[in-house]
C-alpha positions as CSV (number, residue, x, y, z in Angstrom):
1,X,-9.7,-30.6,-6.1
2,X,-6.6,-28.4,-5.8
3,X,-4.5,-31.1,-7.5
4,X,-7.0,-31.3,-10.4
5,X,-6.9,-27.5,-10.9
6,X,-3.1,-27.5,-11.0
7,X,-3.0,-30.3,-13.5
8,X,-5.4,-28.5,-15.8
9,X,-3.4,-25.3,-15.5
10,X,-0.2,-27.1,-16.4
11,X,-1.7,-28.9,-19.4
12,X,-3.1,-25.7,-20.8
13,X,0.3,-23.9,-20.6
14,X,2.3,-26.8,-21.9
15,X,1.3,-25.9,-25.5
16,X,3.2,-22.6,-25.2
17,X,6.7,-22.4,-26.7
18,X,9.2,-21.9,-24.0
19,X,13.0,-21.5,-24.1
20,X,13.3,-20.4,-20.4
21,X,12.8,-22.4,-17.3
22,X,11.3,-25.8,-18.0
23,X,10.0,-26.7,-14.5
24,X,6.9,-25.6,-12.7
25,X,7.6,-23.9,-9.4
26,X,5.3,-23.9,-6.3
27,X,5.3,-21.3,-3.5
28,X,3.6,-21.0,-0.1
29,X,1.8,-17.9,1.0
30,X,5.1,-16.2,2.0
31,X,6.6,-16.9,-1.4
32,X,8.9,-19.6,-0.2
33,X,9.4,-22.5,-2.6
34,X,7.6,-25.8,-1.7
35,X,7.9,-29.1,-3.4
36,X,4.3,-30.0,-4.2
37,X,1.1,-28.4,-5.4
38,X,-0.8,-29.7,-2.4
39,X,1.1,-27.3,-0.1
40,X,1.3,-24.4,-2.6
41,X,-0.5,-21.1,-2.4
42,X,0.9,-19.9,-5.8
43,X,2.0,-21.7,-9.0
44,X,4.5,-20.5,-11.6
45,X,4.5,-22.6,-14.8
46,X,7.5,-22.4,-17.2
47,X,8.3,-18.9,-18.4
48,X,7.7,-18.1,-22.1
49,X,10.3,-16.5,-24.3
50,X,8.8,-13.7,-26.3
51,X,9.7,-12.5,-29.8
52,X,11.4,-9.5,-28.1
53,X,13.8,-11.8,-26.4
54,X,12.3,-11.1,-23.0
55,X,10.7,-13.8,-20.8
56,X,7.1,-13.7,-19.7
57,X,6.0,-15.1,-16.4
58,X,2.3,-15.8,-15.4
59,X,1.8,-16.7,-11.7
60,X,-1.4,-18.3,-10.5
61,X,-3.4,-18.8,-7.3
62,X,-3.0,-22.5,-6.7
63,X,-6.5,-23.0,-5.3
64,X,-8.4,-21.3,-8.2
65,X,-6.0,-21.3,-11.2
66,X,-6.8,-17.6,-11.5
67,X,-3.9,-15.4,-12.6
68,X,-2.0,-13.6,-9.8
69,X,0.4,-11.6,-11.9
70,X,1.9,-11.2,-15.4
71,X,5.4,-9.9,-15.7
72,X,8.2,-9.6,-18.2
73,X,11.9,-10.2,-17.4
74,X,15.1,-9.4,-19.3
75,X,16.8,-12.6,-18.2
76,X,15.8,-16.3,-18.2
77,X,16.7,-16.4,-14.5
78,X,13.8,-14.0,-13.9
79,X,15.9,-11.5,-11.8
80,X,15.1,-8.3,-13.7
81,X,11.6,-7.1,-14.5
82,X,11.3,-5.1,-17.7
83,X,8.1,-4.3,-19.4
84,X,4.4,-4.3,-18.7
85,X,3.3,-5.7,-15.3
86,X,-0.2,-6.7,-14.1
87,X,-1.3,-8.1,-10.7
88,X,-4.7,-9.5,-9.8
89,X,-6.9,-9.9,-6.8
90,X,-7.9,-13.5,-6.1
91,X,-11.4,-12.7,-7.3
92,X,-10.0,-12.1,-10.8
93,X,-10.2,-8.3,-10.7
94,X,-7.0,-6.4,-11.6
95,X,-5.0,-5.2,-8.6
96,X,-2.3,-3.0,-10.2
97,X,-0.7,-2.3,-13.5
98,X,2.3,-0.4,-14.8
99,X,5.8,-0.7,-16.4
100,X,9.2,-1.8,-15.2
101,X,12.5,-0.8,-16.6
102,X,15.7,-2.6,-15.7
103,X,14.1,-4.0,-12.6
104,X,12.5,-0.7,-11.3
105,X,9.0,0.7,-11.7
106,X,8.8,3.6,-14.0
107,X,6.0,5.8,-15.4
108,X,2.3,5.7,-14.7
109,X,1.1,3.1,-12.2
110,X,-2.6,2.4,-11.3
111,X,-4.0,0.3,-8.4
112,X,-7.6,-1.1,-8.1
113,X,-9.9,-2.3,-5.3
114,X,-11.2,-5.8,-5.4
115,X,-14.4,-4.4,-6.8
116,X,-12.5,-3.1,-9.9
117,X,-12.8,0.5,-8.9
118,X,-9.6,2.5,-9.2
119,X,-7.8,2.9,-5.8
120,X,-4.8,5.1,-6.7
121,X,-2.7,6.4,-9.6
122,X,0.6,8.1,-9.8
123,X,4.0,8.5,-11.4
124,X,7.0,6.3,-10.6
125,X,10.7,7.1,-11.2
126,X,13.5,4.9,-10.1
127,X,11.1,2.6,-8.3
128,X,9.7,5.4,-6.1
129,X,6.6,7.6,-6.3
130,X,7.7,10.9,-7.9
131,X,5.2,13.5,-9.1
132,X,1.4,13.8,-8.9
133,X,-0.5,11.1,-6.9
134,X,-4.2,10.6,-6.5
135,X,-6.2,8.1,-4.3
136,X,-9.9,7.3,-4.6
137,X,-12.6,6.1,-2.2
138,X,-14.1,2.7,-3.0
139,X,-17.1,4.5,-4.6
140,X,-14.7,5.9,-7.2
141,X,-14.7,9.5,-5.9
142,X,-11.4,11.3,-5.2
143,X,-10.0,10.7,-1.7
144,X,-6.7,12.6,-1.7
145,X,-4.3,14.3,-4.0
146,X,-0.9,15.8,-3.9
147,X,2.7,15.3,-5.0
148,X,5.4,12.9,-3.9
149,X,9.2,13.1,-3.9
150,X,11.2,9.9,-3.8
151,X,8.2,8.2,-2.2
152,X,7.5,10.8,0.4
153,X,4.5,13.1,0.6
154,X,5.8,16.5,-0.4
155,X,4.2,19.9,-0.7
156,X,0.4,20.5,-0.4
157,X,-2.0,17.6,0.1
158,X,-5.8,17.5,0.3
159,X,-8.2,14.9,1.5
160,X,-11.9,14.7,0.6
161,X,-15.1,13.2,2.0
162,X,-16.8,10.3,0.2
163,X,-18.5,12.7,-2.2
164,X,-15.0,13.5,-3.6
165,X,-15.6,17.3,-3.2
166,X,-16.0,18.2,0.5
167,X,-12.6,19.0,2.0
168,X,-11.9,17.2,5.3
169,X,-8.2,17.7,5.8
170,X,-5.2,19.4,4.2
171,X,-1.6,19.4,5.1
172,X,1.8,20.8,4.0
173,X,4.7,18.3,3.9
174,X,8.4,18.4,3.5
175,X,9.9,15.0,2.7
176,X,7.2,13.1,4.5
177,X,6.9,15.3,7.6
178,X,4.5,18.1,8.4
179,X,5.9,21.5,7.6
180,X,3.5,24.4,7.5
181,X,-0.3,24.4,8.1
182,X,-2.3,21.3,8.9
183,X,-6.0,21.9,8.8
184,X,-9.1,19.8,9.8
185,X,-12.7,20.6,9.0
186,X,-16.0,20.3,10.7
187,X,-18.7,18.3,8.8
188,X,-20.4,21.5,7.8
189,X,-17.2,22.6,5.9
190,X,-16.0,25.1,8.5
191,X,-12.4,24.9,9.8
192,X,-12.2,22.9,13.0
193,X,-8.5,23.1,13.9
194,X,-5.4,24.7,12.4
195,X,-2.0,23.5,13.5
196,X,1.2,24.9,12.3
197,X,4.4,22.8,12.1
198,X,8.0,23.5,11.3
199,X,10.1,20.5,10.3
200,X,7.7,18.1,12.0
201,X,7.4,20.0,15.2
202,X,4.1,21.5,16.3
203,X,4.5,25.3,16.8
204,X,0.9,26.6,17.2
205,X,-2.7,25.4,17.5
206,X,-5.9,27.2,16.8
207,X,-9.4,25.8,17.1
208,X,-12.8,27.0,15.8
209,X,-16.5,26.3,16.4
210,X,-18.8,25.1,13.6
211,X,-20.0,28.6,13.3
212,X,-16.4,29.8,12.5
213,X,-15.6,31.7,15.6
214,X,-12.6,31.0,17.8
215,X,-13.1,28.1,20.2
216,X,-12.5,28.8,23.9
217,X,-10.4,25.6,24.0
218,X,-9.3,22.7,21.8
219,X,-11.2,19.6,22.7
220,X,-9.0,16.5,22.7
221,X,-9.5,14.1,19.8
222,X,-8.7,10.5,20.5
223,X,-6.8,8.8,17.7
224,X,-7.1,5.1,16.8
225,X,-5.2,2.8,19.2
226,X,-3.7,-0.6,18.7
227,X,-5.3,-3.2,21.1
228,X,-3.1,-3.0,24.2
229,X,-1.4,0.2,23.2
230,X,1.6,1.3,21.3
231,X,3.8,-1.3,23.1
232,X,1.7,-4.1,21.8
233,X,1.9,-2.6,18.3
234,X,5.7,-2.8,18.4
235,X,5.5,-6.4,19.7
236,X,3.1,-7.3,16.9
237,X,5.5,-6.0,14.3
238,X,8.7,-7.5,15.8
239,X,7.0,-10.9,16.1
240,X,6.0,-11.0,12.5
241,X,7.9,-13.9,10.8
242,X,8.3,-11.9,7.6
243,X,9.8,-9.0,9.5
244,X,12.2,-11.3,11.3
245,X,13.3,-13.0,8.1
246,X,13.8,-9.7,6.3
247,X,15.9,-8.3,9.2
248,X,18.1,-11.4,9.2
249,X,18.5,-11.5,5.4
250,X,19.0,-7.7,5.0
251,X,21.3,-6.5,7.8
252,X,22.4,-3.5,5.9
253,X,18.9,-2.1,5.5
254,X,18.6,0.4,8.4
255,X,16.0,3.1,8.9
256,X,12.3,3.6,9.2
257,X,9.3,3.3,6.9
258,X,6.7,5.9,7.7
259,X,3.1,5.0,6.8
260,X,-0.2,6.9,6.8
261,X,-2.9,4.5,8.0
262,X,-6.6,5.0,7.3
263,X,-9.3,3.7,9.7
264,X,-13.1,3.5,9.5
265,X,-15.5,4.1,12.3
266,X,-15.1,0.6,13.7
267,X,-11.3,0.8,13.9
268,X,-10.6,-1.4,10.8
269,X,-7.6,-0.2,8.8
270,X,-8.9,-0.1,5.3
271,X,-5.9,1.5,3.6
272,X,-2.2,2.3,4.2
273,X,0.3,4.2,2.2
274,X,4.0,4.8,2.5
275,X,4.6,8.5,3.0
276,X,8.4,8.3,3.6
277,X,10.2,5.5,1.9
278,X,13.2,3.5,3.1
279,X,13.8,0.9,0.4
280,X,11.4,-0.8,-2.0
281,X,11.4,-4.3,-0.4
282,X,11.1,-2.8,3.1
283,X,8.3,-0.5,2.0
284,X,6.4,-3.5,0.5
285,X,6.9,-5.6,3.7
286,X,5.7,-2.7,5.9
287,X,2.4,-2.4,3.9
288,X,2.0,-6.2,4.1
289,X,2.3,-6.1,7.9
290,X,-0.2,-3.3,8.0
291,X,-2.7,-5.4,6.0
292,X,-2.3,-8.3,8.5
293,X,-3.1,-6.2,11.6
294,X,-6.2,-6.8,13.8
295,X,-8.8,-4.1,14.1
296,X,-7.8,-1.1,16.2
297,X,-9.8,0.8,18.9
298,X,-11.5,3.4,16.8
299,X,-10.8,7.1,16.9
300,X,-13.3,9.4,18.7
301,X,-14.2,12.9,17.8
302,X,-14.5,15.8,20.3
303,X,-17.9,14.5,21.3
304,X,-16.6,10.9,21.9
305,X,-18.3,9.6,18.7
306,X,-16.4,7.0,16.6
307,X,-15.2,8.5,13.4
308,X,-13.0,7.8,10.4
309,X,-9.4,8.8,11.0
310,X,-5.8,8.6,9.9
311,X,-2.7,7.9,12.0
312,X,1.0,8.2,11.1
313,X,2.7,4.9,11.9
314,X,6.3,3.7,11.5
315,X,8.1,0.4,11.2
316,X,11.8,0.4,12.1
317,X,14.4,-1.8,10.3
């Protein structure tokens, strides 16, 4: 069946005029070239030369013949993206859209859930998030909003409950680290805890009851935990074949990608976002590793009830 789909796909595209590559390329799930369609996860038919002189590529999911992405390149060797870009989920819904200029993302970019609901939108400059950024719950309501500088969270950020209005958390950042007040709220809207940071270091803590009075003490809140603990988290990352290959092929890329991970009440990581960037390819790989993780042990509130939560994670290169 897979072979039949691939043949139909190639026949349909053969009517397009092309002055770029003349061969069809097959890739496995890790985007390594393979020789046959039977072992392919993705298919790239010949690129098409446009009237503008650019070359358009349309990649497909090999098992369904659904489009995976549509991209424009300046060169026939397909090295430099330039122009409108679209990627798709396997169910056919759009995944992301925006523009590239001279190989880097620029301008307004939008991402979507598999349902088609908008997941995020923000401004790109020089291939990094710069400017206003907004994320959305899968019901379409606003989840968070703030500004980013060279990919990192910067300035004042707010997070909302699923109604898109009730504030659950806010924080002040400086280049991706806490700097200033970090505040969490009770479900009734009253402040639960107010931490004050300076350059990422906690300086003071103050906790409140749901009635708004000072709490006699700050109850511990248990954050989500990787199965087996932080040591197993590190082992999981270091054993990832994509991580190993990237380290081998990019020895000059040194540093850390910092990620804000979002967990539901069961410990499932439903979203992750780079809050302090290292390098575009390293950032992308870090998010791919996040998406491949098993479920975590869920966070518990002060009454030991499983709750939605976030946790700052890092991947070192």
